[in-house]
C-alpha positions as CSV (number, residue, x, y, z in Angstrom):
1,X,16.7,8.1,-31.1
2,X,16.0,6.9,-27.5
3,X,15.4,3.4,-26.6
4,X,13.1,2.1,-23.7
5,X,15.0,2.5,-20.7
6,X,17.2,5.2,-21.5
7,X,17.3,8.0,-18.7
8,X,16.4,11.4,-20.4
9,X,15.8,14.9,-19.3
10,X,12.9,17.1,-20.7
11,X,14.1,20.8,-20.3
12,X,10.9,22.0,-18.7
13,X,10.0,18.9,-16.7
14,X,13.1,17.4,-15.6
15,X,14.3,13.8,-15.9
16,X,12.9,10.7,-16.2
17,X,13.1,7.1,-17.8
18,X,11.5,6.0,-20.9
19,X,9.3,3.6,-20.1
20,X,8.2,2.5,-23.8
21,X,7.8,4.2,-27.5
22,X,4.2,3.9,-28.4
23,X,2.1,4.6,-31.4
24,X,-0.9,6.5,-30.5
25,X,-3.7,8.7,-32.5
26,X,-4.8,11.7,-31.2
27,X,-7.2,13.6,-33.0
28,X,-6.5,13.0,-36.8
29,X,-2.9,12.6,-36.2
30,X,-1.0,9.5,-35.3
31,X,2.6,9.4,-34.2
32,X,5.2,7.8,-31.9
33,X,5.5,9.0,-28.3
34,X,8.2,8.6,-25.8
35,X,6.5,7.4,-22.6
36,X,8.6,9.0,-20.0
37,X,8.1,8.1,-16.2
38,X,9.2,11.3,-14.3
39,X,11.4,11.3,-11.2
40,X,9.7,14.2,-9.8
41,X,5.9,13.8,-9.1
42,X,5.7,10.3,-10.1
43,X,3.9,11.5,-13.1
44,X,4.3,10.1,-16.9
45,X,4.9,12.5,-20.0
46,X,4.5,11.9,-23.3
47,X,6.6,13.5,-25.9
48,X,6.3,13.0,-29.5
49,X,9.4,11.4,-31.1
50,X,9.7,13.7,-34.2
51,X,9.7,16.5,-31.7
52,X,12.4,15.3,-29.3
53,X,15.3,17.4,-30.5
54,X,12.9,20.5,-31.1
55,X,11.8,20.1,-27.9
56,X,15.4,19.7,-26.2
57,X,14.9,16.2,-24.8
58,X,18.5,14.9,-23.9
59,X,20.3,12.1,-22.2
60,X,20.9,12.4,-18.5
61,X,24.8,13.4,-17.8
62,X,27.3,10.6,-16.9
63,X,28.3,9.8,-13.4
64,X,31.7,11.9,-14.0
65,X,29.6,14.8,-15.1
66,X,27.3,14.2,-11.9
67,X,30.2,14.6,-9.6
68,X,31.1,17.9,-11.4
69,X,27.7,18.9,-10.9
70,X,28.0,18.6,-6.9
71,X,31.7,20.1,-7.1
72,X,29.9,23.6,-8.9
73,X,27.8,23.8,-5.9
74,X,30.6,24.5,-3.9
75,X,32.2,27.1,-5.9
76,X,32.0,31.0,-5.0
77,X,28.6,32.2,-6.4
78,X,27.6,34.8,-8.7
79,X,26.1,38.0,-7.5
80,X,22.4,38.2,-8.6
81,X,20.9,41.5,-9.0
82,X,19.4,43.4,-6.0
83,X,16.3,44.2,-8.1
84,X,13.8,41.2,-7.4
85,X,12.0,41.6,-10.9
86,X,15.4,41.5,-12.6
87,X,16.7,38.8,-10.6
88,X,13.4,36.6,-10.9
89,X,13.3,37.2,-14.8
90,X,17.0,36.2,-15.0
91,X,16.6,33.1,-12.6
92,X,13.6,31.9,-15.0
93,X,15.4,32.6,-18.2
94,X,18.5,30.1,-16.8
95,X,16.0,27.4,-15.6
96,X,14.2,27.7,-19.4
97,X,17.6,27.0,-20.7
98,X,17.1,23.1,-19.8
99,X,21.0,23.0,-19.1
100,X,21.9,21.0,-15.7
101,X,25.0,23.0,-15.0
102,X,23.1,26.4,-15.5
103,X,20.2,25.2,-13.1
104,X,23.0,24.1,-10.4
105,X,24.3,27.7,-10.8
106,X,20.9,28.9,-10.1
107,X,20.9,26.8,-7.0
108,X,24.2,27.8,-5.8
109,X,23.6,31.4,-6.4
110,X,20.1,31.8,-4.9
111,X,21.3,29.6,-2.0
112,X,24.1,32.3,-1.2
113,X,21.6,35.1,-1.6
114,X,19.5,33.7,1.0
115,X,22.3,33.3,3.2
116,X,23.4,36.6,2.7
117,X,20.3,38.7,2.0
118,X,17.1,36.3,2.3
119,X,14.8,35.1,-0.2
120,X,11.5,36.6,-1.4
121,X,8.7,33.7,-1.8
122,X,9.5,33.9,-5.7
123,X,12.9,33.3,-5.0
124,X,12.2,30.2,-2.9
125,X,10.1,28.8,-5.4
126,X,12.6,29.2,-8.1
127,X,15.4,27.7,-6.0
128,X,13.1,24.8,-5.2
129,X,12.5,24.4,-8.8
130,X,16.1,24.6,-9.6
131,X,17.1,22.0,-6.9
132,X,14.4,19.5,-7.8
133,X,15.9,19.5,-11.5
134,X,19.6,19.2,-10.0
135,X,18.4,16.7,-7.6
136,X,16.5,14.7,-10.0
137,X,19.1,14.4,-12.5
138,X,21.7,13.4,-9.7
139,X,19.3,10.6,-8.5
140,X,18.4,9.2,-11.8
141,X,22.3,8.9,-12.6
142,X,23.3,7.3,-9.3
143,X,20.3,5.3,-8.9
144,X,19.0,6.8,-5.6
145,X,15.8,8.5,-4.5
146,X,15.2,11.9,-5.4
147,X,14.9,12.6,-1.5
148,X,18.3,11.5,-0.9
149,X,19.5,13.6,-3.8
150,X,17.7,16.7,-2.5
151,X,19.5,16.0,0.9
152,X,22.8,15.6,-1.0
153,X,22.3,18.7,-2.7
154,X,21.5,20.9,0.7
155,X,24.4,19.1,2.4
156,X,27.1,20.4,-0.4
157,X,25.6,24.0,0.1
158,X,25.5,23.8,3.7
159,X,29.0,23.1,3.8
160,X,29.9,25.3,1.6
161,X,28.3,28.3,3.0
162,X,30.0,27.1,6.2
163,X,33.7,27.5,4.8
164,X,33.7,23.8,4.3
């Protein structure tokens, strides 16, 4: 069970901080909910405490893993399918996993794909979503603003593509 102040990641909505745990009655059902202040978008998410494991709510990565995450962005990309429908489906499936390292792979691979062949509008949307997930968790772990973390991710990618 998580506590107020814990840094967590929801697989569908990204990283946030648990503000509190509240008991709320919705319709006829009374449950405890994690009230999570989300990093991206500034919204609040309510997640039932009893469903947290099923949903895949997890603790944010450590600072050491955050460094490994940035390092992963520098690695050689995995080739993506040339067929856009197949590529979009594969990328979406990876993002649905909720694993931050899988999301970082998506960012890296789509960045390289865009560098070599260009991105479709949907590719760009998926890349931005993946970047937001990765940068959001980096921001949460390192105590920085989301914008700063996005700039950090972009700088690592640009350096990698320029041979640095």
